[in-house]
A tleap script that builds the chain and sets N, CA, C and O, in Angstrom:
source leaprc.protein.ff14SB
mol = sequence {
  NMET SER LEU ALA ILE ALA LEU GLY ALA ALA
  ILE ALA LEU ALA GLN LEU PRO SER HIE THR
  GLU ARG ARG ILE ALA GLY PRO PRO PRO GLU
  ARG LEU GLY PRO ALA LEU CYS VAL GLU ARG
  ALA LEU GLU GLU THR ASP LEU ALA GLU HIE
  ASP ALA VAL LEU LEU CYS GLN MET ALA ARG
  ASP ASP GLY PRO VAL ASP CYS TYR GLN ARG
  ALA ARG ARG ASN THR GLY LEU GLN LYS HIE
  ASN LEU LEU ARG LEU CYS SER PRO SER PHE
  TYR PRO PRO VAL VAL PRO LEU PRO CTYR
}
set mol.1.N position { 67.904 7.662 110.373 }
set mol.1.CA position { 67.476 7.941 109.023 }
set mol.1.C position { 68.413 8.945 108.351 }
set mol.1.O position { 68.766 8.752 107.188 }
set mol.2.N position { 68.826 10.006 109.040 }
set mol.2.CA position { 69.692 11.009 108.431 }
set mol.2.C position { 71.075 10.443 108.117 }
set mol.2.O position { 71.716 10.875 107.159 }
set mol.3.N position { 71.546 9.473 108.919 }
set mol.3.CA position { 72.824 8.831 108.630 }
set mol.3.C position { 72.740 8.054 107.328 }
set mol.3.O position { 73.689 8.054 106.543 }
set mol.4.N position { 71.632 7.401 107.094 }
set mol.4.CA position { 71.445 6.650 105.853 }
set mol.4.C position { 71.413 7.586 104.649 }
set mol.4.O position { 71.957 7.255 103.595 }
set mol.5.N position { 70.786 8.744 104.790 }
set mol.5.CA position { 70.735 9.725 103.704 }
set mol.5.C position { 72.129 10.256 103.422 }
set mol.5.O position { 72.535 10.367 102.265 }
set mol.6.N position { 72.867 10.586 104.483 }
set mol.6.CA position { 74.226 11.091 104.309 }
set mol.6.C position { 75.116 10.043 103.665 }
set mol.6.O position { 75.919 10.370 102.791 }
set mol.7.N position { 74.988 8.792 104.081 }
set mol.7.CA position { 75.779 7.710 103.503 }
set mol.7.C position { 75.413 7.513 102.036 }
set mol.7.O position { 76.292 7.300 101.201 }
set mol.8.N position { 74.135 7.582 101.721 }
set mol.8.CA position { 73.691 7.462 100.334 }
set mol.8.C position { 74.226 8.596 99.473 }
set mol.8.O position { 74.633 8.372 98.333 }
set mol.9.N position { 74.228 9.803 100.005 }
set mol.9.CA position { 74.765 10.947 99.269 }
set mol.9.C position { 76.257 10.793 99.039 }
set mol.9.O position { 76.749 11.118 97.959 }
set mol.10.N position { 76.988 10.302 100.036 }
set mol.10.CA position { 78.429 10.107 99.897 }
set mol.10.C position { 78.730 9.049 98.843 }
set mol.10.O position { 79.667 9.202 98.060 }
set mol.11.N position { 77.952 7.992 98.820 }
set mol.11.CA position { 78.145 6.940 97.815 }
set mol.11.C position { 77.832 7.489 96.428 }
set mol.11.O position { 78.566 7.225 95.476 }
set mol.12.N position { 76.751 8.249 96.309 }
set mol.12.CA position { 76.393 8.834 95.013 }
set mol.12.C position { 77.477 9.794 94.532 }
set mol.12.O position { 77.798 9.813 93.344 }
set mol.13.N position { 78.038 10.581 95.424 }
set mol.13.CA position { 79.104 11.515 95.077 }
set mol.13.C position { 80.345 10.775 94.618 }
set mol.13.O position { 81.012 11.207 93.678 }
set mol.14.N position { 80.660 9.682 95.261 }
set mol.14.CA position { 81.839 8.899 94.895 }
set mol.14.C position { 81.685 8.278 93.517 }
set mol.14.O position { 82.688 7.961 92.877 }
set mol.15.N position { 80.472 8.096 93.049 }
set mol.15.CA position { 80.235 7.464 91.759 }
set mol.15.C position { 80.137 8.462 90.609 }
set mol.15.O position { 79.955 8.055 89.461 }
set mol.16.N position { 80.253 9.751 90.891 }
set mol.16.CA position { 80.187 10.753 89.833 }
set mol.16.C position { 81.414 10.663 88.945 }
set mol.16.O position { 82.481 10.259 89.407 }
set mol.17.N position { 81.283 11.034 87.673 }
set mol.17.CA position { 82.463 11.071 86.798 }
set mol.17.C position { 83.499 12.057 87.337 }
set mol.17.O position { 83.159 12.995 88.058 }
set mol.18.N position { 84.751 11.838 86.983 }
set mol.18.CA position { 85.841 12.630 87.563 }
set mol.18.C position { 85.735 14.116 87.263 }
set mol.18.O position { 86.164 14.923 88.088 }
set mol.19.N position { 85.181 14.520 86.112 }
set mol.19.CA position { 85.107 15.937 85.782 }
set mol.19.C position { 84.047 16.689 86.586 }
set mol.19.O position { 83.996 17.917 86.521 }
set mol.20.N position { 83.210 15.997 87.332 }
set mol.20.CA position { 82.206 16.686 88.139 }
set mol.20.C position { 82.383 16.437 89.629 }
set mol.20.O position { 81.610 16.952 90.437 }
set mol.21.N position { 83.381 15.661 90.002 }
set mol.21.CA position { 83.538 15.273 91.405 }
set mol.21.C position { 83.714 16.449 92.350 }
set mol.21.O position { 83.010 16.549 93.355 }
set mol.22.N position { 84.621 17.315 92.047 }
set mol.22.CA position { 84.977 18.363 93.003 }
set mol.22.C position { 84.566 19.742 92.498 }
set mol.22.O position { 85.348 20.691 92.560 }
set mol.23.N position { 83.376 19.845 92.013 }
set mol.23.CA position { 82.859 21.118 91.537 }
set mol.23.C position { 82.549 22.003 92.735 }
set mol.23.O position { 81.735 21.635 93.583 }
set mol.24.N position { 83.175 23.141 92.811 }
set mol.24.CA position { 82.985 24.071 93.917 }
set mol.24.C position { 82.009 25.153 93.468 }
set mol.24.O position { 82.083 25.636 92.338 }
set mol.25.N position { 81.112 25.523 94.341 }
set mol.25.CA position { 80.148 26.565 94.011 }
set mol.25.C position { 80.875 27.880 93.788 }
set mol.25.O position { 81.880 28.161 94.440 }
set mol.26.N position { 80.372 28.667 92.883 }
set mol.26.CA position { 80.959 29.963 92.590 }
set mol.26.C position { 81.290 30.073 91.118 }
set mol.26.O position { 80.995 29.168 90.337 }
set mol.27.N position { 81.903 31.184 90.738 }
set mol.27.CA position { 82.201 31.390 89.322 }
set mol.27.C position { 83.278 30.421 88.841 }
set mol.27.O position { 84.109 29.974 89.632 }
set mol.28.N position { 83.267 30.096 87.549 }
set mol.28.CA position { 84.311 29.233 87.016 }
set mol.28.C position { 85.684 29.896 87.171 }
set mol.28.O position { 85.764 31.122 87.240 }
set mol.29.N position { 86.752 29.118 87.226 }
set mol.29.CA position { 88.088 29.682 87.464 }
set mol.29.C position { 88.478 30.780 86.483 }
set mol.29.O position { 89.158 31.728 86.875 }
set mol.30.N position { 88.066 30.683 85.209 }
set mol.30.CA position { 88.460 31.707 84.240 }
set mol.30.C position { 87.829 33.060 84.537 }
set mol.30.O position { 88.306 34.079 84.037 }
set mol.31.N position { 86.781 33.095 85.327 }
set mol.31.CA position { 86.164 34.375 85.688 }
set mol.31.C position { 86.792 34.987 86.928 }
set mol.31.O position { 86.425 36.095 87.320 }
set mol.32.N position { 87.718 34.298 87.545 }
set mol.32.CA position { 88.381 34.822 88.732 }
set mol.32.C position { 89.608 35.651 88.390 }
set mol.32.O position { 90.203 36.263 89.277 }
set mol.33.N position { 89.998 35.682 87.120 }
set mol.33.CA position { 91.197 36.403 86.693 }
set mol.33.C position { 91.274 37.836 87.181 }
set mol.33.O position { 92.278 38.219 87.782 }
set mol.34.N position { 90.229 38.656 86.941 }
set mol.34.CA position { 90.303 40.037 87.409 }
set mol.34.C position { 90.453 40.163 88.923 }
set mol.34.O position { 91.194 41.021 89.403 }
set mol.35.N position { 89.757 39.318 89.674 }
set mol.35.CA position { 89.844 39.396 91.139 }
set mol.35.C position { 91.239 39.025 91.629 }
set mol.35.O position { 91.786 39.689 92.510 }
set mol.36.N position { 91.814 37.971 91.065 }
set mol.36.CA position { 93.171 37.577 91.450 }
set mol.36.C position { 94.172 38.651 91.074 }
set mol.36.O position { 95.107 38.933 91.822 }
set mol.37.N position { 93.972 39.245 89.915 }
set mol.37.CA position { 94.867 40.302 89.443 }
set mol.37.C position { 94.805 41.523 90.359 }
set mol.37.O position { 95.843 42.063 90.741 }
set mol.38.N position { 93.604 41.959 90.713 }
set mol.38.CA position { 93.451 43.136 91.592 }
set mol.38.C position { 94.090 42.864 92.947 }
set mol.38.O position { 94.790 43.718 93.491 }
set mol.39.N position { 93.848 41.679 93.489 }
set mol.39.CA position { 94.419 41.342 94.792 }
set mol.39.C position { 95.946 41.423 94.753 }
set mol.39.O position { 96.570 41.984 95.653 }
set mol.40.N position { 96.532 40.861 93.711 }
set mol.40.CA position { 97.997 40.889 93.603 }
set mol.40.C position { 98.500 42.308 93.356 }
set mol.40.O position { 99.530 42.700 93.907 }
set mol.41.N position { 97.792 43.082 92.539 }
set mol.41.CA position { 98.203 44.461 92.262 }
set mol.41.C position { 98.212 45.292 93.543 }
set mol.41.O position { 99.114 46.103 93.754 }
set mol.42.N position { 97.215 45.091 94.390 }
set mol.42.CA position { 97.156 45.850 95.642 }
set mol.42.C position { 98.259 45.433 96.606 }
set mol.42.O position { 98.764 46.255 97.370 }
set mol.43.N position { 98.634 44.153 96.569 }
set mol.43.CA position { 99.675 43.657 97.478 }
set mol.43.C position { 101.083 44.009 97.022 }
set mol.43.O position { 101.947 44.287 97.854 }
set mol.44.N position { 101.332 44.003 95.704 }
set mol.44.CA position { 102.705 44.084 95.203 }
set mol.44.C position { 103.071 45.376 94.495 }
set mol.44.O position { 104.225 45.556 94.106 }
set mol.45.N position { 102.118 46.277 94.318 }
set mol.45.CA position { 102.430 47.532 93.633 }
set mol.45.C position { 101.983 48.711 94.495 }
set mol.45.O position { 101.393 48.543 95.562 }
set mol.46.N position { 102.282 49.894 93.999 }
set mol.46.CA position { 101.866 51.112 94.689 }
set mol.46.C position { 100.521 51.633 94.181 }
set mol.46.O position { 100.134 52.759 94.496 }
set mol.47.N position { 99.811 50.826 93.404 }
set mol.47.CA position { 98.558 51.280 92.808 }
set mol.47.C position { 97.449 51.402 93.853 }
set mol.47.O position { 97.333 50.582 94.763 }
set mol.48.N position { 96.649 52.439 93.696 }
set mol.48.CA position { 95.430 52.575 94.499 }
set mol.48.C position { 94.404 51.579 93.971 }
set mol.48.O position { 94.560 51.046 92.872 }
set mol.49.N position { 93.368 51.332 94.743 }
set mol.49.CA position { 92.365 50.344 94.355 }
set mol.49.C position { 91.750 50.654 92.986 }
set mol.49.O position { 91.561 49.753 92.169 }
set mol.50.N position { 91.444 51.910 92.744 }
set mol.50.CA position { 90.848 52.311 91.465 }
set mol.50.C position { 91.772 51.951 90.297 }
set mol.50.O position { 91.324 51.408 89.287 }
set mol.51.N position { 93.069 52.260 90.445 }
set mol.51.CA position { 94.030 51.964 89.385 }
set mol.51.C position { 94.243 50.466 89.222 }
set mol.51.O position { 94.434 49.987 88.104 }
set mol.52.N position { 94.213 49.720 90.323 }
set mol.52.CA position { 94.347 48.260 90.245 }
set mol.52.C position { 93.174 47.664 89.470 }
set mol.52.O position { 93.354 46.732 88.687 }
set mol.53.N position { 91.979 48.202 89.687 }
set mol.53.CA position { 90.804 47.721 88.944 }
set mol.53.C position { 90.946 48.065 87.462 }
set mol.53.O position { 90.627 47.239 86.608 }
set mol.54.N position { 91.420 49.274 87.145 }
set mol.54.CA position { 91.649 49.641 85.743 }
set mol.54.C position { 92.658 48.708 85.092 }
set mol.54.O position { 92.471 48.280 83.954 }
set mol.55.N position { 93.715 48.398 85.805 }
set mol.55.CA position { 94.751 47.510 85.276 }
set mol.55.C position { 94.204 46.122 84.991 }
set mol.55.O position { 94.591 45.495 84.005 }
set mol.56.N position { 93.321 45.641 85.830 }
set mol.56.CA position { 92.922 44.233 85.796 }
set mol.56.C position { 91.585 43.949 85.111 }
set mol.56.O position { 91.175 42.790 85.039 }
set mol.57.N position { 90.904 44.962 84.614 }
set mol.57.CA position { 89.646 44.703 83.923 }
set mol.57.C position { 89.894 43.788 82.737 }
set mol.57.O position { 90.821 44.011 81.959 }
set mol.58.N position { 89.078 42.768 82.599 }
set mol.58.CA position { 89.136 41.776 81.520 }
set mol.58.C position { 90.371 40.870 81.588 }
set mol.58.O position { 90.679 40.181 80.615 }
set mol.59.N position { 91.071 40.861 82.706 }
set mol.59.CA position { 92.255 40.009 82.828 }
set mol.59.C position { 91.853 38.552 82.958 }
set mol.59.O position { 90.856 38.232 83.605 }
set mol.60.N position { 92.626 37.673 82.346 }
set mol.60.CA position { 92.384 36.236 82.476 }
set mol.60.C position { 93.162 35.646 83.640 }
set mol.60.O position { 92.842 34.567 84.140 }
set mol.61.N position { 94.189 36.371 84.062 }
set mol.61.CA position { 95.032 35.938 85.180 }
set mol.61.C position { 95.695 37.185 85.744 }
set mol.61.O position { 95.210 38.294 85.521 }
set mol.62.N position { 96.798 37.021 86.472 }
set mol.62.CA position { 97.465 38.190 87.048 }
set mol.62.C position { 98.609 38.698 86.173 }
set mol.62.O position { 99.496 39.397 86.662 }
set mol.63.N position { 98.597 38.360 84.905 }
set mol.63.CA position { 99.620 38.800 83.961 }
set mol.63.C position { 99.771 40.312 83.851 }
set mol.63.O position { 100.899 40.787 83.721 }
set mol.64.N position { 98.683 41.102 83.898 }
set mol.64.CA position { 98.849 42.552 83.826 }
set mol.64.C position { 99.727 43.120 84.952 }
set mol.64.O position { 100.380 44.147 84.766 }
set mol.65.N position { 99.743 42.465 86.101 }
set mol.65.CA position { 100.597 42.931 87.202 }
set mol.65.C position { 102.066 42.731 86.828 }
set mol.65.O position { 102.898 43.604 87.076 }
set mol.66.N position { 102.382 41.574 86.228 }
set mol.66.CA position { 103.755 41.340 85.765 }
set mol.66.C position { 104.156 42.390 84.744 }
set mol.66.O position { 105.252 42.946 84.817 }
set mol.67.N position { 103.277 42.660 83.796 }
set mol.67.CA position { 103.536 43.670 82.767 }
set mol.67.C position { 103.794 45.034 83.409 }
set mol.67.O position { 104.759 45.716 83.062 }
set mol.68.N position { 102.936 45.423 84.336 }
set mol.68.CA position { 103.062 46.730 84.998 }
set mol.68.C position { 104.395 46.837 85.728 }
set mol.68.O position { 105.096 47.841 85.599 }
set mol.69.N position { 104.745 45.813 86.490 }
set mol.69.CA position { 105.989 45.858 87.255 }
set mol.69.C position { 107.208 45.902 86.337 }
set mol.69.O position { 108.148 46.659 86.580 }
set mol.70.N position { 107.189 45.088 85.285 }
set mol.70.CA position { 108.312 45.048 84.349 }
set mol.70.C position { 108.449 46.380 83.620 }
set mol.70.O position { 109.553 46.913 83.505 }
set mol.71.N position { 107.336 46.920 83.127 }
set mol.71.CA position { 107.377 48.191 82.402 }
set mol.71.C position { 107.780 49.342 83.319 }
set mol.71.O position { 108.464 50.270 82.887 }
set mol.72.N position { 107.367 49.287 84.557 }
set mol.72.CA position { 107.736 50.349 85.507 }
set mol.72.C position { 109.239 50.355 85.772 }
set mol.72.O position { 109.865 51.410 85.882 }
set mol.73.N position { 109.812 49.130 85.874 }
set mol.73.CA position { 111.259 49.023 86.102 }
set mol.73.C position { 112.067 49.444 84.877 }
set mol.73.O position { 113.127 50.055 85.011 }
set mol.74.N position { 111.570 49.120 83.686 }
set mol.74.CA position { 112.389 49.247 82.474 }
set mol.74.C position { 112.060 50.426 81.581 }
set mol.74.O position { 112.725 50.624 80.564 }
set mol.75.N position { 111.050 51.218 81.931 }
set mol.75.CA position { 110.701 52.373 81.097 }
set mol.75.C position { 110.548 53.597 81.990 }
set mol.75.O position { 110.544 53.499 83.217 }
set mol.76.N position { 110.428 54.712 81.366 }
set mol.76.CA position { 110.176 55.949 82.102 }
set mol.76.C position { 108.732 56.386 81.985 }
set mol.76.O position { 108.418 57.558 82.195 }
set mol.77.N position { 107.849 55.458 81.652 }
set mol.77.CA position { 106.444 55.802 81.454 }
set mol.77.C position { 105.772 56.220 82.757 }
set mol.77.O position { 106.096 55.718 83.833 }
set mol.78.N position { 104.833 57.147 82.636 }
set mol.78.CA position { 104.038 57.553 83.789 }
set mol.78.C position { 102.961 56.500 84.051 }
set mol.78.O position { 102.665 55.664 83.197 }
set mol.79.N position { 102.383 56.562 85.254 }
set mol.79.CA position { 101.441 55.538 85.692 }
set mol.79.C position { 100.286 55.353 84.712 }
set mol.79.O position { 99.928 54.218 84.397 }
set mol.80.N position { 99.697 56.444 84.224 }
set mol.80.CA position { 98.540 56.295 83.332 }
set mol.80.C position { 98.925 55.595 82.024 }
set mol.80.O position { 98.117 54.865 81.451 }
set mol.81.N position { 100.149 55.816 81.554 }
set mol.81.CA position { 100.600 55.131 80.349 }
set mol.81.C position { 100.933 53.668 80.622 }
set mol.81.O position { 100.734 52.814 79.758 }
set mol.82.N position { 101.436 53.377 81.812 }
set mol.82.CA position { 101.677 51.980 82.185 }
set mol.82.C position { 100.358 51.206 82.243 }
set mol.82.O position { 100.285 50.058 81.804 }
set mol.83.N position { 99.325 51.840 82.783 }
set mol.83.CA position { 98.014 51.187 82.847 }
set mol.83.C position { 97.470 50.924 81.447 }
set mol.83.O position { 96.921 49.856 81.181 }
set mol.84.N position { 97.623 51.897 80.555 }
set mol.84.CA position { 97.162 51.705 79.170 }
set mol.84.C position { 97.950 50.611 78.476 }
set mol.84.O position { 97.387 49.837 77.701 }
set mol.85.N position { 99.232 50.539 78.741 }
set mol.85.CA position { 100.078 49.537 78.106 }
set mol.85.C position { 99.720 48.122 78.561 }
set mol.85.O position { 99.682 47.199 77.748 }
set mol.86.N position { 99.460 47.952 79.853 }
set mol.86.CA position { 99.350 46.609 80.426 }
set mol.86.C position { 97.930 46.101 80.637 }
set mol.86.O position { 97.742 44.902 80.844 }
set mol.87.N position { 96.943 46.958 80.593 }
set mol.87.CA position { 95.570 46.517 80.853 }
set mol.87.C position { 94.940 45.903 79.607 }
set mol.87.O position { 94.936 46.528 78.546 }
set mol.88.N position { 94.405 44.684 79.722 }
set mol.88.CA position { 93.725 44.078 78.582 }
set mol.88.C position { 92.458 44.817 78.172 }
set mol.88.O position { 91.973 44.622 77.058 }
set mol.89.N position { 91.912 45.654 79.036 }
set mol.89.CA position { 90.682 46.351 78.673 }
set mol.89.C position { 90.946 47.477 77.678 }
set mol.89.O position { 90.033 47.885 76.960 }
set mol.90.N position { 92.171 47.983 77.622 }
set mol.90.CA position { 92.491 49.011 76.638 }
set mol.90.C position { 92.742 48.388 75.268 }
set mol.90.O position { 92.334 48.937 74.245 }
set mol.91.N position { 93.404 47.257 75.256 }
set mol.91.CA position { 93.698 46.548 74.012 }
set mol.91.C position { 93.326 45.086 74.199 }
set mol.91.O position { 94.198 44.259 74.466 }
set mol.92.N position { 92.031 44.750 74.061 }
set mol.92.CA position { 91.632 43.354 74.270 }
set mol.92.C position { 92.296 42.435 73.246 }
set mol.92.O position { 92.629 42.868 72.143 }
set mol.93.N position { 92.485 41.178 73.611 }
set mol.93.CA position { 93.118 40.246 72.682 }
set mol.93.C position { 92.286 40.096 71.401 }
set mol.93.O position { 91.056 40.081 71.435 }
set mol.94.N position { 92.980 39.987 70.301 }
set mol.94.CA position { 92.315 39.839 69.006 }
set mol.94.C position { 91.941 38.367 68.831 }
set mol.94.O position { 92.778 37.474 68.966 }
set mol.95.N position { 90.682 38.143 68.532 }
set mol.95.CA position { 90.196 36.781 68.308 }
set mol.95.C position { 89.789 36.700 66.833 }
set mol.95.O position { 88.932 37.464 66.391 }
set mol.96.N position { 90.389 35.789 66.070 }
set mol.96.CA position { 90.025 35.697 64.662 }
set mol.96.C position { 88.570 35.261 64.482 }
set mol.96.O position { 88.074 34.386 65.190 }
set mol.97.N position { 87.917 35.879 63.538 }
set mol.97.CA position { 86.523 35.543 63.263 }
set mol.97.C position { 86.460 34.358 62.305 }
set mol.97.O position { 87.249 34.277 61.363 }
set mol.98.N position { 85.524 33.441 62.544 }
set mol.98.CA position { 85.388 32.301 61.619 }
set mol.98.C position { 84.781 32.766 60.295 }
set mol.98.O position { 83.948 33.672 60.272 }
set mol.99.N position { 85.188 32.162 59.232 }
set mol.99.CA position { 84.641 32.515 57.913 }
set mol.99.C position { 83.542 31.576 57.533 }
set mol.99.O position { 82.958 31.712 56.458 }
savepdb mol mol.pdb
quit
């Protein structure tokens, strides 16, 4: 009986539309931006965990890490100013309001 249920579930899954076929449990990919950013910041920079979280708050991807590394190489800014420059939480993206 359980084999029949499993086979029925597999057939039902195969018949789902393509946009729902491989839905993985957990947050949508766009909500993973800060986590991916923090992980990369901890691996590739000298930032402590607290500073990596500050850098990556509200990040959509790991772009703030690229900004931090580039600005660190090319400017004489101190760490706190680099975090302010590159973190989207200090200067969130401007979204035009509908009229």
